[in-house]
N, C-alpha and C positions, 0 to 999 in steps of 0.2 A: 440617447430615447431610448431607457432600458425595454428590450427585449424588442423593438424597431431597427430595420437595414437603413443603414444606412449608403448613398449614390455616394461615391466616390472616386477620383479621377485615378489617371494613372499613375500617381504619385503613394495610393491609397489617403490621400488626405482627402476629409469631406469637403462634399459640394454641396454649395449654399440652394438652397429651395427657387434662388431665381434662376440662378445656375442650370440646376435641373430641369426647370421647366423652360428655357429656353434652346432646348437640346427637341423638347417638344412639343410647341405653343399649340399644336393643334387639339391636348388637353384643355386648352381654356377656349378656344375659339370654336369645339366642332360641338355645339350645343349638350356636351356629357357630363354637364351639373348634378350632380346627383342631391339628393332631395333629404333634408333631417325634420323632425320636428322637435322643436326644444320648449323650457319656461322660462322666464321671468317669476319667480318666486316669491311676493314680497309679503310682510307683516306687520301690524298698526304696531307704535311704543305706544302706551299704555291708551290712554284716550284719545289720547292726541292725533292730528292727523299725519303727522311726522310717520314715516315707515323705513323699514331694511330692507335691503335685500338679500337673496341667498346667492352665495356664489360656492362652487365647488371645487376642489381641484382635478383633474386629467390622470386617470389612471397610470399614463403613459410617459407623460412629460413631467406633471405637477403642477403644472401653468393652473391660472383660474379660470373657470369657464361656468357656464349654468349649465342646468341639467337637461341632455338632449339624445338621441338616438334615430336609428332607419325607422321607416313607416315600419309596421305593425296590422299582421292580417286580420279583417275584420273589427277595425281601429279605427275610429274619424284619428283627425290629427290633433285634434285637441283633449283626446283617448288618449293616444299614444303621449304624449308630453308629461302629462298627470302621470301615467304610467315609470316614465323616463324620473320623474321627481318621486316617488317614491320608491325605486329601485334604487337610485343615485344616493338619495339625502332622506331619506323617510320621513317625505313629506306631503302631506296631503289638505285638500282645500278645494273650495269652491273659483272653480273654470271657465275664463271664458272659451266661447267656441268659435270666436272671431279672432284670427291669429292680431295683435297687437304691434308687429311687426317682424322683419326678417334681416339678416345678415348672411355674407358671403363668406369662407374661410378655407383653403383648402387644408383637406384632412385626409392623411398618411392612412395607408391601407397596410392591413398585415403582411404583402406581399410586397412593401416597401414602395409597392408603388402611391402618386397623390392624384387625387381626384380634386375638381373645385365643387365642393357642393353648398345647398342655401339651404339654412336656418329658418325656418317659420315659425314663432315665436308664438306662446302663449299665457296670458298670465294668470297666474295662481295666487289667489290670495289663502295662502297658509293659513289652516286650524287646528291641524294636528300636526304634532313631529314627536316620532318614535325613535329611540334610544337604539332598537333594533332593525335593521332594515341588509336588505339582498349589500350589499357593496361598503358595508358597515367596512372601516381596516384599510378600505383599497382606494379610500378620499380623503381629504379633508375638507369642512363645512367650515364657514363664516357667514355670519349676518352683519351687514355693511351697507351704512347710507349709501343710494345714490350714487352717489359723486365717489365716493373710494370705490364702488363696485366695478363702475367706469375705471378706474386707475389701475385696477386690479386683471381686468380680463388685455387679452392683446389686438381681438379682433375689435379693427375701426371702425367698423358701422355699429358693430356691440356695444363698443362705450360707447355712443352717438343713441344708441335705444338708454340706454342703461342711467348716462347725467342725466335727462331729460325725461324716462320714470314716473309716468304719472298714473295710477291707478285710476281705471274707466270702470262706468258704472256706482251701485251705491255699497259702504262699509258692507262687509256682513257682518251681523251679529252685534249690531248699534243702535 
């Protein structure tokens, strides 16, 4: 992982995430979960009811994820998710105010530590996609069917949410 410190053992060999957490189990059970807000961005294909879901690459490892980030001052959770989608992928649209799901993962921080993180997800029906956006060049973007999005992401709970994803509410512009 470029730019990330990796924990190593006495021989300098990289230690697995599970080995690191085994040394500090209190991180998982001390109520120290951090909060993030993310977006399941989707669009309809033509006039059909078929949808595509947006996945983006992470900046550090290049793995496939959905847009997400930390809470923002003076922004409601769904608004923060919309800001992340705009900055990370250049997409805007109709955002549901209620979360459509939640998943957990282990976040590597810049100081090399790992924290368990809960991500509340908000649905965004994308109506605008711009070629220029804040993190262009730092991420890859792909529009794929929900089952393909589920195959690409690593987090099991996120996989389950994506493979079963059905937009809530009425289609915009229909």
